[in-house]
C-alpha positions in Angstrom: -68.5 41.9 -49.6 -67.8 38.5 -51.1 -67.1 37.9 -54.8 -69.8 36.0 -56.6 -68.5 32.6 -58.0 -69.3 33.4 -61.6 -67.5 36.8 -61.4 -64.5 35.0 -59.9 -64.3 32.7 -62.9 -64.5 35.5 -65.4 -61.5 37.3 -63.9 -59.4 34.3 -62.9 -57.5 33.8 -66.2 -56.7 37.6 -66.4 -55.4 37.7 -62.8 -53.5 34.5 -63.0 -51.7 35.6 -66.2 -50.8 38.9 -64.5 -49.5 37.1 -61.5 -47.4 34.8 -63.6 -45.7 37.8 -65.1 -45.2 39.3 -61.6 -47.5 42.3 -62.4 -50.5 41.3 -60.4 -52.5 44.4 -59.5 -53.9 44.6 -56.1 -56.5 47.3 -56.2 -60.2 46.8 -56.3 -63.4 48.6 -55.3 -65.5 46.3 -53.2 -69.2 46.9 -53.2 -70.6 46.4 -49.7 -74.2 45.3 -49.2 -75.0 48.6 -47.5 -74.1 50.4 -50.6 -77.1 49.0 -52.4 -80.2 51.3 -52.2 -82.4 50.4 -49.3 -85.8 49.2 -50.0 -87.3 49.8 -46.7 -86.6 52.7 -44.3 -85.4 51.7 -40.8 -87.8 52.5 -38.2 -91.2 51.6 -36.8 -92.9 48.3 -36.2 -95.2 46.9 -38.8 -98.9 48.2 -38.3 -101.1 45.7 -36.6 -103.2 45.3 -39.8 -100.1 44.7 -42.0 -100.2 41.6 -44.2 -97.6 39.3 -42.6 -95.3 37.1 -44.6 -96.3 33.5 -45.1 -94.6 30.6 -43.6 -91.7 28.8 -45.4 -92.4 26.4 -48.2 -92.9 23.6 -45.7 -95.5 24.9 -43.1 -94.7 22.2 -40.6 -91.0 22.2 -39.8 -89.7 19.0 -38.2 -86.7 20.0 -36.0 -83.8 17.8 -35.4 -83.8 16.4 -31.8 -80.3 16.8 -30.1 -78.9 14.1 -28.0 -78.6 16.5 -25.1 -81.0 19.1 -24.0 -79.6 21.8 -21.6 -81.2 25.2 -21.1 -78.8 28.0 -21.9 -79.4 30.0 -18.8 -75.8 30.0 -17.6 -72.4 28.5 -18.5 -72.7 24.7 -18.4 -70.4 21.7 -19.3 -70.0 21.7 -23.1 -69.9 19.0 -25.8 -66.8 18.9 -27.9 -67.2 20.3 -31.4 -64.9 18.3 -33.6 -63.4 20.1 -36.7 -65.3 19.0 -39.8 -62.3 19.8 -42.2 -59.6 17.7 -43.8 -57.8 19.2 -46.7 -58.2 17.1 -49.9 -54.9 16.2 -51.6 -54.4 17.8 -55.0 -53.9 14.3 -56.5 -57.4 13.2 -55.6 -59.2 16.1 -57.3 -59.9 17.3 -60.9 -58.0 20.4 -61.7 -60.3 23.5 -61.7 -59.5 27.2 -62.2 -58.4 28.7 -58.9 -60.6 30.9 -56.9 -60.0 34.6 -56.3 -61.0 35.5 -52.7 -60.9 38.8 -51.0 -60.5 38.5 -47.3 -63.0 39.7 -44.8 -62.9 40.8 -41.1 -62.0 37.9 -38.8 -60.1 35.9 -41.4 -56.8 34.2 -40.7 -54.8 32.1 -43.2 -55.5 28.8 -41.3 -59.3 29.7 -41.2 -59.3 30.5 -44.9 -57.5 27.2 -45.7 -60.0 25.2 -43.7 -63.0 26.8 -45.3 -61.5 26.3 -48.8 -60.4 22.8 -48.2 -56.7 23.5 -48.8 -53.5 23.8 -46.9 -52.0 27.2 -45.9 -49.0 26.7 -48.1 -51.2 26.4 -51.2 -52.7 30.0 -50.8 -51.0 32.5 -53.0 -50.9 36.3 -52.8 -48.6 39.1 -53.9 -49.5 41.1 -50.7 -47.6 41.1 -47.4 -49.3 38.9 -44.9 -49.2 38.9 -41.1 -47.8 35.8 -39.2 -49.9 32.6 -39.6 -52.8 32.8 -37.2 -52.9 36.6 -37.0 -55.9 38.6 -38.4 -55.7 39.4 -42.1 -56.6 42.9 -43.4 -60.0 42.9 -45.2 -60.1 43.0 -49.0 -56.6 41.3 -49.5 -56.7 39.2 -52.7 -55.8 35.5 -52.2 -55.5 32.9 -55.0 -56.7 29.6 -53.8 -56.9 26.2 -55.5 -60.5 25.1 -56.3 -61.0 21.9 -54.3 -64.5 22.6 -53.2 -67.4 20.2 -53.7 -70.9 21.6 -54.2 -71.7 24.2 -51.5 -74.7 25.8 -50.0 -75.6 29.3 -51.0 -72.9 31.8 -50.6 -75.4 34.8 -50.5 -75.3 36.9 -47.3 -78.2 36.4 -44.9 -77.6 39.2 -42.3 -74.5 41.3 -41.3 -72.6 40.1 -38.3 -73.7 43.1 -36.4 -77.4 42.1 -36.8 -76.7 38.7 -35.3 -74.6 39.5 -32.2 -75.8 42.2 -29.7 -73.6 44.9 -31.3 -73.3 48.7 -31.1 -76.1 48.9 -33.7 -78.7 47.7 -31.1 -77.7 49.7 -27.9 -80.5 52.2 -28.6 -83.1 49.7 -29.6 -86.1 49.8 -27.1 -87.4 46.3 -26.8 -90.3 47.2 -24.5 -91.6 49.9 -26.8 -91.3 47.8 -29.9 -93.1 44.8 -28.4 -95.9 46.9 -26.9 -96.5 48.8 -30.1 -96.6 45.6 -32.2 -99.5 44.5 -30.0 -99.3 40.8 -30.6 -99.4 37.8 -28.2 -95.8 38.6 -27.0 -97.0 42.0 -25.5 -99.3 40.1 -23.1 -97.2 37.0 -22.5 -95.7 36.3 -19.1 -93.4 33.6 -17.9 -92.1 32.5 -14.5 -88.3 32.3 -14.4 -85.7 32.4 -11.5 -86.1 36.1 -11.3 -90.0 35.9 -10.9 -92.6 36.8 -13.4 -91.2 38.2 -16.7 -93.0 39.8 -19.5 -92.4 38.8 -23.1 -90.1 41.8 -23.6 -88.2 40.8 -20.4 -87.6 37.3 -21.8 -86.3 38.8 -25.1 -84.1 41.1 -23.2 -82.7 38.5 -20.9 -82.0 36.1 -23.7 -80.4 38.7 -25.8 -78.1 40.3 -23.3 -77.0 37.0 -21.6 -76.2 35.3 -24.9 -75.1 38.5 -26.6 -77.5 37.9 -29.5 -79.1 40.9 -31.3 -82.7 41.5 -29.9 -83.9 42.5 -33.4 -82.9 39.0 -34.6 -84.6 37.4 -31.6 -87.8 39.2 -32.3 -87.7 38.4 -36.0 -87.3 34.7 -35.2 -90.2 34.8 -32.8 -92.4 36.3 -35.5 -91.2 34.2 -38.3 -91.6 30.9 -36.4 -94.5 31.6 -34.1 -96.3 34.8 -35.2 -96.2 36.1 -31.6 -94.9 39.7 -32.3 -97.8 41.0 -34.4 -100.4 38.2 -34.1 -101.5 35.3 -32.1 -100.3 31.7 -32.0 -102.2 29.7 -34.7 -102.1 26.4 -32.9 -101.4 24.9 -29.5 -97.9 23.8 -30.9 -97.2 27.5 -31.7 -98.2 28.5 -28.3 -96.1 26.0 -26.5 -93.2 25.8 -29.0 -93.1 29.2 -30.7 -89.7 28.8 -32.2 -90.6 25.5 -33.8 -88.4 23.3 -31.6 -90.9 20.6 -30.6 -89.2 19.0 -27.7 -91.1 18.6 -24.4 -88.3 19.8 -22.2 -88.1 23.1 -24.1 -91.7 24.2 -23.8 -92.2 27.9 -23.3 -90.6 31.0 -24.8 -87.5 31.2 -22.6 -86.4 27.6 -23.2 -87.4 27.8 -26.9 -85.2 30.9 -27.3 -82.4 29.4 -25.2 -82.1 26.5 -27.7 -82.4 28.6 -30.8 -79.8 31.2 -29.7 -77.5 28.3 -28.7 -77.6 27.0 -32.2 -76.9 30.5 -33.5 -73.9 30.6 -31.2 -72.6 27.2 -32.3 -72.8 28.2 -35.9 -71.3 31.7 -35.4 -68.3 30.8 -33.3 -67.9 27.3 -34.8 -67.4 29.2 -38.2 -65.1 31.7 -36.4 -62.9 28.8 -35.1 -62.9 26.7 -38.2 -64.9 23.9 -36.3 -67.9 24.0 -38.6 -67.8 23.8 -42.4 -70.9 21.6 -43.2 -74.6 21.4 -42.5 -76.8 18.4 -42.7 -80.4 17.8 -44.1 -81.5 14.4 -42.8 -84.5 14.0 -45.0 -82.7 14.7 -48.4 -81.9 11.4 -50.1 -79.0 13.2 -52.0 -76.7 15.9 -50.7 -77.8 15.3 -47.1 -74.4 16.8 -46.0 -73.4 20.0 -47.8 -70.5 22.3 -47.4 -71.0 25.9 -46.3 -69.8 28.4 -48.8 -66.3 29.7 -47.8 -67.1 33.3 -48.5 -69.8 33.6 -45.9 -69.4 35.8 -42.8 -69.9 34.3 -39.4 -73.4 35.8 -39.1 -74.6 34.3 -42.3 -73.0 30.9 -41.5 -74.7 31.0 -38.1 -78.2 31.5 -39.5 -77.7 28.8 -42.2 -76.6 26.5 -39.4 -79.7 27.3 -37.3 -82.1 26.8 -40.0 -80.6 23.4 -41.0 -81.6 22.4 -37.5 -85.2 23.7 -37.8 -85.8 22.6 -41.5 -84.6 19.1 -42.4 -84.4 19.5 -46.2 -82.6 21.9 -48.4 -85.7 23.2 -50.2 -87.5 24.5 -47.1 -84.2 25.6 -45.6 -83.6 27.8 -48.7 -87.1 29.3 -48.6 -86.6 30.2 -44.9 -83.5 32.2 -45.6 -83.8 33.6 -49.1 -86.6 35.2 -51.1 -89.8 37.2 -50.5 -91.1 34.9 -47.8 -87.8 34.5 -45.9 -86.7 35.5 -42.4 -84.5 38.1 -44.1 -87.4 39.7 -45.9 -89.4 39.8 -42.6 -86.5 41.2 -40.7 -86.2 44.1 -43.1 -90.0 44.7 -42.9 -89.8 44.9 -39.1 -86.6 46.9 -38.7 -85.5 48.5 -42.0 -82.4 47.7 -44.1 -79.8 45.9 -41.8 -76.9 46.7 -44.2 -77.4 50.4 -43.7 -77.2 50.0 -39.9 -74.1 47.8 -40.4 -72.3 50.5 -42.3 -71.6 52.5 -39.1 -70.5 49.7 -36.9 -68.7 47.1 -39.0 -66.3 45.5 -39.1 -67.0 44.3 -35.6 -63.6 42.6 -35.6 -61.1 45.2 -37.0 -57.8 43.8 -38.1 -55.8 45.9 -35.8 -57.8 44.8 -32.7 -55.6 44.1 -29.6 -56.6 43.1 -26.1 -56.0 45.8 -23.5 -53.7 44.9 -20.6 -55.5 42.5 -18.3 -54.5 41.0 -14.9 -55.4 37.7 -13.4 -58.8 38.3 -11.9 -58.1 37.6 -8.3 -56.1 39.2 -5.5 -52.3 39.5 -5.5 -50.4 37.1 -3.3 -53.2 34.5 -3.4 -53.0 31.0 -4.9 -55.9 29.9 -7.1 -56.4 26.9 -9.5 -57.0 27.0 -13.2 -60.0 24.6 -13.2 -61.2 25.2 -16.8 -59.3 25.9 -20.0 -61.1 27.5 -22.9 -64.8 26.6 -22.9 -68.2 28.2 -23.8 -68.7 31.7 -22.6 -72.4 31.2 -22.2 -74.6 28.2 -22.5 -73.7 24.5 -23.1 -72.0 25.1 -26.5 -70.7 28.3 -28.1 -67.7 30.5 -28.2 -64.7 28.9 -26.5 -64.0 32.2 -24.9 -64.0 31.5 -21.1 -61.6 30.3 -18.4 -62.5 29.0 -14.9 -60.5 29.7 -11.7 -61.2 28.4 -8.2 -59.8 29.6 -4.9 -57.9 27.4 -2.4 -60.4 25.7 -0.1 -60.4 23.1 2.7 -63.2 21.1 1.1 -64.7 20.7 -2.4 -68.2 21.6 -3.6 -70.2 24.7 -3.3 -68.7 26.2 -0.1 -68.6 29.8 1.0 -65.3 31.5 0.1 -63.8 34.7 1.7 -61.4 35.0 -1.3 -61.9 38.1 -3.6 -62.6 38.2 -7.3 -60.9 41.4 -8.6 -61.1 43.7 -11.6 -58.7 42.6 -14.3 -58.7 46.1 -15.8 -60.2 49.5 -15.0 -63.7 50.3 -16.1 -67.4 50.7 -15.1 -69.7 48.1 -13.7 -72.6 48.0 -16.1 -74.5 44.9 -15.0 -74.8 42.6 -12.0 -77.2 39.9 -10.7 -77.7 36.2 -10.8 -74.0 35.6 -10.2 -72.9 38.0 -13.0 -70.7 41.0 -13.0 -69.9 42.9 -16.3 -67.1 45.5 -16.5 -67.3 47.9 -19.5 -63.7 48.9 -20.2 -64.4 51.9 -22.4 -66.6 53.5 -19.7 -69.5 54.5 -22.0 -71.9 52.4 -20.0 -72.7 49.8 -22.7 -71.3 46.3 -22.7 -72.2 46.0 -26.4 -69.5 48.6 -27.4 -65.7 48.0 -27.2 -64.2 45.6 -24.7 -66.3 44.1 -21.8 -65.4 41.5 -19.2 -67.8 38.9 -17.9 -67.4 37.4 -14.4 -69.8 34.6 -13.5 -70.6 32.8 -10.2 -69.9 36.0 -8.1 -71.8 35.7 -4.8 -74.5 38.1 -3.9 -72.7 38.8 -0.5 -70.4 41.8 -0.9 -71.0 41.9 -4.6 -70.1 45.3 -6.3 -73.1 47.6 -7.4 -73.8 48.7 -11.0 -72.4 52.1 -11.9 -69.4 51.7 -9.8 -66.0 52.8 -11.4 -63.3 50.3 -10.7 -59.5 50.2 -11.0 -57.4 47.2 -11.6 -57.4 44.8 -8.5 -60.5 46.5 -7.0 -62.7 43.9 -5.2 -65.9 42.7 -7.1 -67.2 40.0 -4.8 -66.5 36.4 -3.7 -66.5 33.3 -5.9 -69.4 31.0 -5.5 -71.8 28.6 -7.3 -74.5 31.3 -7.9 -75.8 31.7 -11.4 -76.5 28.6 -13.4 -75.1 25.1 -12.8 -71.9 24.7 -10.9 -70.4 21.8 -9.1 -68.0 23.8 -7.0 -67.1 27.3 -5.9 -65.3 29.1 -8.7 -65.3 32.1 -11.0 -65.9 32.0 -14.8 -64.2 34.7 -16.9 -64.6 35.8 -20.5 -64.1 38.7 -22.9 -66.4 40.5 -25.5 -65.7 43.1 -28.1 -68.5 45.0 -29.7 -70.8 42.3 -28.5 -68.9 39.4 -29.9 -67.3 36.9 -27.7 -63.5 36.7 -28.3 -62.1 33.3 -28.4 -59.6 32.6 -25.5 -57.2 30.9 -27.9 -57.8 32.7 -31.2 -56.1 35.4 -33.2 -56.5 37.7 -30.1 -55.6 35.2 -27.4 -56.5 35.9 -23.8 -53.5 37.1 -21.8 -53.8 37.7 -18.1 -50.8 39.1 -16.3 -48.5 37.7 -19.0 -50.1 34.3 -18.9 -51.5 33.2 -22.4 -54.4 30.9 -22.8 -54.2 27.8 -25.0 -57.1 25.5 -25.8 -56.8 21.8 -25.3 -58.3 18.9 -27.3 -61.7 19.4 -25.8 -63.6 22.2 -24.0 -62.3 22.8 -20.4 -58.9 21.3 -21.3 -56.0 23.6 -22.0 -53.2 25.6 -20.3 -51.9 29.0 -19.3 -48.3 29.6 -20.3 -45.8 32.4 -19.4 -42.2 32.2 -20.6 -41.1 28.6 -19.6 -43.9 28.0 -17.1 -47.1 26.1 -17.8 -50.3 25.7 -15.7 -52.6 22.9 -16.7 -56.4 23.1 -16.4 -58.0 20.5 -14.2 -61.1 20.6 -11.8 -59.0 18.5 -9.4 -57.1 21.5 -8.0 -53.8 19.6 -8.1 -50.4 21.3 -7.9 -50.1 21.5 -11.7 -53.2 23.8 -11.7 -51.9 26.3 -9.2 -51.4 29.9 -10.3 -50.6 32.9 -8.2 -50.0 36.6 -8.5 -46.9 38.1 -6.8 -47.6 40.7 -4.2 -46.8 44.3 -5.3 -43.4 45.5 -4.4 -43.5 48.0 -1.5 
């Protein structure tokens, strides 16, 4: 886990002196959160008569209203998340003792530099490092100049595996938990595009589509709206159970769509180095505060979410830390999350490599790259997806006879509403190992769940089905252990030798192979064309 700031200062002089004499020792025993004795056993729902936690310090949260309100029911056009980091020159800062930082899963040198407000060249280590941009091995010691202003709390909130829909939740029975808890959620029903859905159905759909852990979703519903064990205490809690009081987001599904989208923005924005600060609009001082660089993606995501739900630092802190926090409630509901994390983390191992993937359409056919790296699901989130469109005589949502094909062998584990998911490890769970998402696959001729496929097997036809789409196309993304994998990150998307590169905004970008470049554009011009050669007889 992270090194506490005071502990770092105590050891800094010793380590620096050792380093200066070229005898820096590189061994250390890191205490992980799950090695601390659990206070609650993992297991059953709280009894119906249990005394529930009180609300945060401010009982009437006032959410920030976004400038754009889009339901996260399917991949939609995204807003650009501009990086919030600029390294501060050493000459403009007061010299402070350097920071000792031990790397964690998912770190790269550029990301560490962004979070610590320094340049890559200023980071010192005696250990062998991979190429810039590649994943660092966890627990490598880095010595980093201290240029940080005041930061928000660096204490962990939840493990990454409790934020994304990871292997730790594959055996979690949402229906059983909701029904046994006996609150308003167990009797709730909501009409969606698939018909009437129970409260458990809504939780399941939100969790699996966005790849957000259902335990976290349930804890948020109970913490904000008291729906899991009790009843709404006001009309506002009935209409806006997650505390986002915006008219176009009335009802559980739209409330959860907004909330999990904020989680995704925080999680993958932290992963990509796009988010380093949070804002508290009602605080006269320190309205903008930097996130602590030692946070994991999951903890940064929840700090970001609650900065949107609670507009001052005092109520934000009470909601995340202490005896009346979301974290305390989560442990009461589901047991110690760090114990579960021990068997599944790191979700993002340093030796992770993408398996061989082909372009996801038939050999010998010409398609267009219509979208570079953009959100895998919802209007904002992980820039993990690419869009491809088949050749057509007219634009718009027209029927296509072209085939979407399997980019790798595996098992079809989920279809419906334009979606096809291939599980590449064949265990039947999209939350474990590598999984491929195809979106906008037509109902007509679409492959059935349970089918075993080989590379180039037909999955269905591209269409506009599933969410908002302005033209017939196919949306393609990757997940590993439930986490969306950035298309242009430390494990870039490579399809048939073509490597994805992000542009200066979502949907922009290129695919490159050797000296050839294909440029993304929804226009379908010659520069967007990409084809797979026919196999040699």
